[in-house]
C-alpha positions as CSV (number, residue, x, y, z in Angstrom):
1,M,0.0,0.0,0.0
2,Q,1.3,3.4,-0.9
3,V,0.4,6.2,1.4
4,H,1.0,9.9,0.8
5,L,2.0,11.8,4.0
6,A,1.6,15.5,4.6
7,Y,5.3,16.4,5.0
8,G,6.9,19.8,4.3
9,R,5.5,21.5,1.2
10,D,5.6,18.5,-1.1
11,G,4.6,15.5,1.0
12,L,6.2,12.1,1.3
13,D,5.1,8.7,-0.2
14,V,5.7,5.5,1.8
15,E,5.1,1.9,1.0
16,L,3.5,-0.1,3.9
17,P,2.2,-3.7,4.3
18,D,-1.3,-3.6,3.0
19,A,-2.8,-6.3,5.1
20,R,-1.6,-4.7,8.4
21,T,-2.3,-1.0,7.7
22,D,-5.4,1.1,8.5
23,V,-5.4,4.7,7.1
24,V,-7.4,7.3,9.0
25,L,-8.2,10.6,7.3
26,P,-10.5,13.6,8.1
27,H,-14.0,13.6,6.5
28,Y,-13.2,16.6,4.3
29,P,-16.2,18.2,2.4
30,A,-15.7,19.8,-1.0
31,A,-13.8,23.0,-1.2
32,L,-15.8,26.2,-1.9
33,A,-15.9,27.2,-5.5
34,D,-15.6,30.9,-4.7
35,P,-14.2,31.3,-1.2
36,L,-13.7,35.1,-1.6
37,E,-17.4,35.6,-2.3
38,A,-18.3,33.3,0.6
39,L,-16.2,35.4,2.9
40,R,-17.9,38.6,1.6
41,D,-21.3,37.0,2.1
42,A,-20.4,36.0,5.7
43,L,-19.3,39.6,6.5
44,R,-22.5,41.0,5.1
45,A,-24.6,38.6,7.2
46,P,-22.8,37.6,10.4
47,V,-24.4,35.7,13.3
48,G,-25.1,37.6,16.5
49,C,-23.8,41.0,15.4
50,P,-24.4,43.7,12.7
51,P,-22.7,43.5,9.2
52,L,-19.2,44.7,9.0
53,R,-20.1,47.9,7.0
54,D,-22.6,48.8,9.8
55,I,-20.0,48.5,12.5
56,V,-17.1,50.6,11.1
57,K,-17.3,54.3,10.8
58,P,-15.1,56.7,8.7
59,G,-11.9,57.8,10.5
60,Q,-11.9,55.0,13.0
61,R,-8.8,52.8,13.8
62,L,-9.3,49.2,13.0
63,A,-7.2,46.3,14.4
64,V,-7.3,42.9,12.7
65,S,-5.8,39.8,14.3
66,V,-4.3,37.1,12.0
67,C,-2.4,33.9,12.5
68,D,1.3,33.8,12.5
69,G,3.4,31.9,9.9
70,T,3.1,28.5,11.7
71,R,-0.6,28.3,10.6
72,A,-2.2,27.7,7.3
73,Q,-4.8,30.5,7.5
74,P,-5.6,32.0,4.1
75,R,-4.8,35.5,5.5
76,E,-4.5,37.3,2.2
77,L,-7.9,36.1,1.0
78,M,-9.6,36.9,4.3
79,L,-8.1,40.4,4.5
80,R,-9.0,41.1,0.9
81,A,-12.7,40.2,1.7
82,L,-12.6,42.4,4.8
83,L,-11.0,45.4,3.0
84,D,-13.5,45.0,0.2
85,Q,-16.3,45.5,2.7
86,L,-14.6,48.6,4.1
87,D,-14.1,50.2,0.6
88,G,-15.4,53.8,0.8
89,I,-15.6,53.7,4.6
90,L,-12.0,53.3,5.9
91,A,-8.7,53.9,4.2
92,P,-6.1,51.0,4.4
93,E,-3.8,53.3,6.4
94,N,-6.4,53.2,9.2
95,V,-6.0,49.4,9.4
96,T,-3.5,47.7,11.6
97,V,-2.9,44.0,11.0
98,L,-1.7,42.4,14.2
99,V,0.1,39.0,13.7
100,A,-1.0,36.9,16.7
101,T,2.3,35.3,17.5
102,G,1.5,34.3,21.0
103,T,5.0,33.4,22.3
104,H,6.3,32.5,18.9
105,R,8.9,34.6,17.0
106,G,7.8,37.5,14.8
107,N,7.6,36.9,11.1
108,T,10.1,38.4,8.7
109,D,9.2,40.9,5.9
110,A,9.5,38.1,3.3
111,E,7.2,35.9,5.4
112,L,4.7,38.7,5.9
113,R,4.5,39.4,2.2
114,A,4.0,35.7,1.5
115,M,1.3,35.5,4.3
116,L,-0.5,38.8,3.7
117,G,0.4,39.9,0.2
118,D,2.4,42.9,-0.9
119,E,-0.7,45.2,-1.0
120,V,-1.5,44.7,2.7
121,V,2.1,45.0,3.7
122,E,2.6,48.2,1.8
123,H,-0.7,50.0,2.5
124,C,-1.7,48.8,6.0
125,R,0.2,48.9,9.2
126,V,1.5,45.4,10.0
127,V,2.8,44.6,13.5
128,N,4.2,41.4,14.9
129,H,2.9,40.9,18.5
130,D,5.6,40.5,21.0
131,A,4.5,38.8,24.3
132,R,7.8,39.7,26.0
133,D,7.8,43.4,25.3
134,D,5.9,44.9,28.3
135,S,6.0,48.4,26.7
136,T,3.5,47.1,24.0
137,L,1.0,45.6,26.5
138,T,-1.9,47.0,28.5
139,Y,-3.1,45.4,31.8
140,L,-6.9,44.8,31.8
141,G,-7.2,43.2,35.3
142,R,-8.0,39.6,36.1
143,S,-10.5,37.5,34.2
144,D,-13.4,35.8,35.9
145,D,-11.2,32.8,36.8
146,G,-8.3,34.9,38.1
147,V,-5.9,35.1,35.2
148,P,-4.0,38.4,35.0
149,V,-4.7,39.7,31.5
150,W,-2.1,41.6,29.5
151,I,-3.1,42.3,25.9
152,N,-1.4,44.1,23.0
153,T,-2.1,47.8,23.4
154,E,-2.8,48.4,19.8
155,W,-5.6,45.9,20.0
156,V,-7.0,47.3,23.2
157,E,-7.0,50.9,22.0
158,A,-8.4,50.3,18.5
159,D,-11.9,51.7,17.8
160,V,-12.9,48.5,16.1
161,R,-11.4,45.0,16.7
162,I,-11.8,42.0,14.3
163,T,-10.3,38.5,14.6
164,T,-9.6,36.3,11.6
165,G,-8.4,32.8,11.8
166,F,-9.2,29.2,11.1
167,V,-10.5,26.3,13.2
168,E,-8.7,23.0,13.5
169,P,-8.3,20.5,16.3
170,H,-5.9,21.6,19.1
171,F,-4.1,19.2,21.4
172,F,-4.8,20.9,24.7
173,A,-7.1,23.8,23.9
174,G,-9.8,21.7,22.0
175,F,-9.9,23.8,18.8
176,S,-7.9,26.7,17.4
177,G,-9.4,30.0,16.1
178,G,-12.0,32.2,17.8
179,P,-10.9,33.5,21.2
180,K,-7.4,32.1,20.7
181,M,-6.8,35.0,18.2
182,V,-7.0,37.3,21.2
183,T,-5.6,35.2,24.0
184,P,-3.0,33.8,23.8
185,G,-2.4,35.2,20.3
186,L,-2.1,38.8,21.4
187,A,-1.4,38.2,25.1
188,G,1.5,39.0,27.3
189,L,3.9,36.3,28.5
190,E,2.5,36.4,32.1
191,T,-1.0,35.8,30.7
192,V,0.1,33.0,28.5
193,M,2.0,31.3,31.4
194,H,-1.2,31.3,33.4
195,L,-3.3,30.0,30.5
196,H,-0.8,27.2,29.9
197,N,0.3,26.4,33.4
198,G,1.0,22.8,34.5
199,R,-2.3,22.3,36.3
200,R,-4.4,23.3,33.3
201,I,-2.2,21.4,30.8
202,G,-2.2,18.3,33.0
203,D,-6.0,18.2,33.3
204,P,-7.5,15.2,31.4
205,A,-10.2,17.6,30.0
206,A,-7.4,19.7,28.3
207,T,-7.5,17.7,25.1
208,W,-8.5,17.5,21.4
209,G,-12.0,18.5,20.5
210,R,-13.2,19.8,23.8
211,C,-13.6,23.5,24.7
212,V,-16.4,23.9,27.3
213,G,-15.2,22.2,30.5
214,N,-11.6,22.3,29.3
215,P,-9.7,24.4,31.9
216,V,-7.4,25.8,29.2
217,H,-10.1,26.9,26.8
218,D,-12.4,28.0,29.6
219,S,-9.6,30.4,30.7
220,I,-8.9,31.5,27.2
221,R,-12.5,32.5,26.7
222,A,-12.6,34.4,30.0
223,A,-9.5,36.3,29.2
224,A,-10.5,37.2,25.6
225,A,-13.8,38.5,27.0
226,L,-11.9,41.5,28.5
227,A,-11.0,42.7,25.0
228,P,-13.3,41.0,22.6
229,P,-13.6,41.7,18.9
230,V,-16.8,43.3,17.6
231,L,-16.8,40.7,14.8
232,A,-14.9,37.4,14.3
233,C,-14.3,35.5,11.1
234,D,-13.0,31.9,10.9
235,V,-12.7,29.4,8.1
236,L,-12.3,25.6,7.9
237,L,-9.7,24.1,5.5
238,D,-9.3,20.8,3.7
239,G,-6.1,18.8,3.3
240,A,-5.0,21.0,0.4
241,Q,-5.5,24.1,2.6
242,Q,-8.6,25.1,0.5
243,V,-11.5,26.8,2.2
244,T,-14.5,24.5,2.9
245,H,-16.6,26.6,5.3
246,V,-16.8,30.3,6.4
247,F,-18.1,31.6,9.7
248,A,-18.5,35.2,10.8
249,G,-20.2,36.9,13.7
250,E,-20.1,37.4,17.5
251,L,-16.9,35.8,18.7
252,F,-18.3,33.0,20.9
253,T,-21.4,32.2,18.9
254,M,-19.4,32.1,15.7
255,H,-16.7,29.8,17.2
256,E,-19.2,27.4,18.7
257,R,-20.7,26.9,15.2
258,A,-17.3,26.5,13.5
259,R,-16.0,23.9,16.0
260,D,-19.3,21.9,15.7
261,V,-18.6,21.5,12.0
262,A,-14.8,20.9,12.5
263,R,-15.5,18.2,15.1
264,K,-17.6,16.2,12.5
265,V,-14.8,16.6,10.0
266,A,-11.9,15.6,12.3
267,M,-13.3,13.0,14.7
268,H,-12.7,9.4,13.7
269,E,-13.5,6.3,15.7
270,V,-11.3,3.1,15.7
271,A,-12.1,-0.2,17.3
272,E,-9.0,-0.7,19.5
273,P,-5.5,0.7,20.1
274,Y,-2.7,0.0,17.6
275,D,0.8,-1.4,18.2
276,V,2.2,1.2,15.8
277,V,0.9,4.6,14.8
278,L,2.5,6.5,11.9
279,T,1.6,10.2,12.1
280,T,2.6,13.6,10.6
281,N,2.3,17.2,11.6
282,S,0.1,18.1,8.7
283,G,2.9,19.3,6.5
284,F,4.0,23.0,6.0
285,P,3.5,25.3,7.8
286,L,2.6,23.3,10.9
287,D,5.6,20.9,10.6
288,Q,8.3,23.6,10.3
289,N,9.7,22.9,13.8
290,L,9.7,20.1,16.4
291,Y,7.9,22.3,19.0
292,Q,4.9,22.3,16.7
293,A,5.3,18.6,15.8
294,V,4.4,17.6,19.4
295,K,0.8,18.0,18.1
296,G,1.3,15.2,15.6
297,M,2.6,13.0,18.5
298,T,-0.4,13.7,20.6
299,A,-2.8,12.8,17.8
300,A,-1.1,9.4,17.6
301,E,-1.1,9.0,21.4
302,R,-4.9,8.7,21.4
303,V,-4.8,5.4,19.5
304,V,-1.5,3.8,20.3
305,R,-1.4,1.1,22.9
306,D,0.7,1.4,26.1
307,G,4.2,0.5,25.2
308,G,3.6,0.8,21.5
309,T,5.5,2.8,18.9
310,I,4.8,6.2,17.3
311,V,6.6,7.1,14.1
312,L,6.4,10.8,13.3
313,A,7.3,12.3,9.9
314,A,7.9,16.1,10.3
315,E,10.2,18.1,8.1
316,C,11.2,20.7,10.8
317,S,12.8,23.2,8.4
318,D,13.0,25.7,11.2
319,G,14.7,23.2,13.5
320,L,13.7,22.8,17.2
321,P,13.4,25.9,16.8
322,D,16.3,28.1,18.0
323,H,14.0,30.7,19.6
324,G,11.9,30.2,22.7
325,S,12.5,28.0,25.7
326,Y,11.6,24.6,24.3
327,A,15.1,23.3,23.8
328,D,16.2,24.6,27.2
329,M,13.3,22.9,28.9
330,L,14.1,19.6,27.2
331,G,17.7,19.9,28.4
332,R,16.8,20.2,32.1
333,A,16.8,16.5,32.5
334,S,18.8,13.7,30.9
335,T,15.8,11.3,30.6
336,I,12.0,11.5,30.1
337,E,11.6,10.2,33.6
338,G,13.6,13.2,34.9
339,L,11.4,15.6,33.0
340,V,8.3,14.0,34.4
341,A,9.7,14.5,37.9
342,L,10.3,18.2,37.1
343,F,6.6,18.7,36.2
344,A,5.6,17.3,39.6
345,D,6.7,20.6,41.0
346,P,3.7,23.0,41.0
347,A,6.0,26.0,41.3
348,L,7.7,25.2,37.9
349,S,6.9,28.0,35.5
350,V,8.9,28.3,32.3
351,P,7.9,29.4,28.8
352,D,7.2,26.5,26.5
353,Q,7.0,24.0,29.4
354,W,3.5,23.1,28.2
355,Q,4.9,21.6,25.0
356,V,7.5,19.6,26.9
357,Q,4.9,18.5,29.5
358,V,2.7,17.1,26.7
359,Q,5.7,15.5,24.9
360,T,6.8,13.7,28.1
361,R,3.3,12.4,28.6
362,V,3.3,10.9,25.1
363,Q,6.8,9.4,25.6
364,S,5.7,7.9,28.9
365,K,3.1,5.9,27.0
366,A,4.9,5.0,23.8
367,R,8.3,4.9,22.0
368,V,8.5,7.9,19.7
369,R,10.7,7.8,16.6
370,V,11.1,10.7,14.2
371,Y,11.9,11.1,10.5
372,S,13.0,14.7,9.7
373,D,15.1,16.3,7.0
374,G,15.5,19.4,9.2
375,L,17.0,17.8,12.3
376,T,20.1,15.6,12.8
377,A,20.1,12.5,14.9
378,A,22.0,14.5,17.5
379,D,19.3,17.2,17.5
380,L,16.6,14.6,18.1
381,A,18.6,12.8,20.8
382,A,18.9,16.1,22.6
383,A,15.1,16.2,22.5
384,H,14.9,12.7,23.9
385,L,13.7,11.3,20.6
386,E,15.0,8.6,18.2
387,A,15.9,9.5,14.6
388,V,15.0,7.1,11.8
389,P,16.5,7.3,8.3
390,D,13.4,5.7,6.6
391,V,9.8,5.9,7.6
392,A,8.6,2.6,6.0
393,D,11.5,0.7,7.5
394,A,10.8,2.1,10.9
395,V,7.2,1.1,10.7
396,V,8.0,-2.5,9.5
397,E,10.6,-2.8,12.2
398,A,8.1,-1.8,14.9
399,L,5.5,-4.2,13.5
400,S,7.9,-7.1,13.5
401,A,8.9,-6.4,17.1
402,A,5.2,-6.3,18.1
403,G,4.4,-9.7,16.7
404,P,2.6,-11.3,13.7
405,D,-0.8,-9.9,14.6
406,S,0.3,-6.3,15.1
407,R,-1.2,-3.5,13.0
408,V,-0.3,0.1,12.1
409,C,-2.7,3.1,12.0
410,V,-1.6,5.8,9.7
411,L,-2.6,9.5,10.2
412,P,-1.4,11.1,6.9
413,E,-2.8,14.5,7.9
414,G,-1.6,14.2,11.5
415,P,-3.5,16.4,13.9
416,Q,-6.1,17.3,11.3
417,T,-7.6,14.0,12.4
418,I,-8.7,13.3,16.0
419,P,-8.8,9.5,16.3
420,Y,-10.3,7.9,19.4
421,V,-10.8,4.3,20.5
422,T,-14.4,3.2,20.9
423,G,-15.7,3.9,24.3
424,D,-13.2,6.8,25.0
């Protein structure tokens, strides 16, 4: 059986034993024939709030939140639809596009042009949010559940605020998009640390596909409510990153509708756990570093048996990456067991610890082996992971070790699929 994996920009084809392989894919609907017009229609008739043209007044300052370069959001298309609706009301120079980096690095000029298009970069104000620059943040007090909320000042002080994003499964926040485009997307580091603290991340309800009752997403919504957009717009994408659905309206109503559809696309039941799970991190841009690729590991975790093997194919063209605290956190112990012991300390509070906390949970359940053109064997060893030179060989080797009745589950789109075992 030949299986095409989402890997980097071009994908990766692997040959696997047909009789022992199950392939699990999202239930993608057809892409929209005219996504730009669908976006315009949604902005003309949003749910729970007035149309965009009725909200914005001449001379106002508009702030628009967009995903950073690690996400596949069709930013240029969504901004074009938005600016089309504002034609004759608001000049482009009154529009500030805020790249919701969260704690990620800012995007370069070349990346911004690829993400937003030259017209937006040259005519609108484009700002990379910096969670670590206190001079760019405003304190809004504590949310209903006690999180101190620091938000980008340009967002807070704008006359009109709009979020744009896309909804996909998220490994501890349930789903992306919606309120995440405010917090943590435009939040200060202190706020992010509270939203992603060890207690919240370690809660069993902080998982794929669950938002209400999830302590991470509950706190995200409460924090975002202190500086909400007047209108939010999210899309759903297929495996080719084409738009399949458009949603616009009041932030929380819109997001609830979007994730209800996304759940039906992504959830996939399997009868029993597998000895081996082959997964990806959905290809570029999500698989551009190992930090992000933890998401692909956690998708596999849901259906791998205790003591089984996960094989992850992630290009990691941006390395671990070099920025952030992920590599430093991984280096704080020489073994996975040592890292698990660190997380037992409730006082531990380090940026990016949430990603390492989840990675150690996965590796406490299963052996994780990684195929990556962007990382050396030494890089992966420093991250407590095993490098493999060939994906198919690694799968066959793991099947052989597990015995003649062993089977492999393949998640070609990685975390675009939320597999679960019957009864879970």
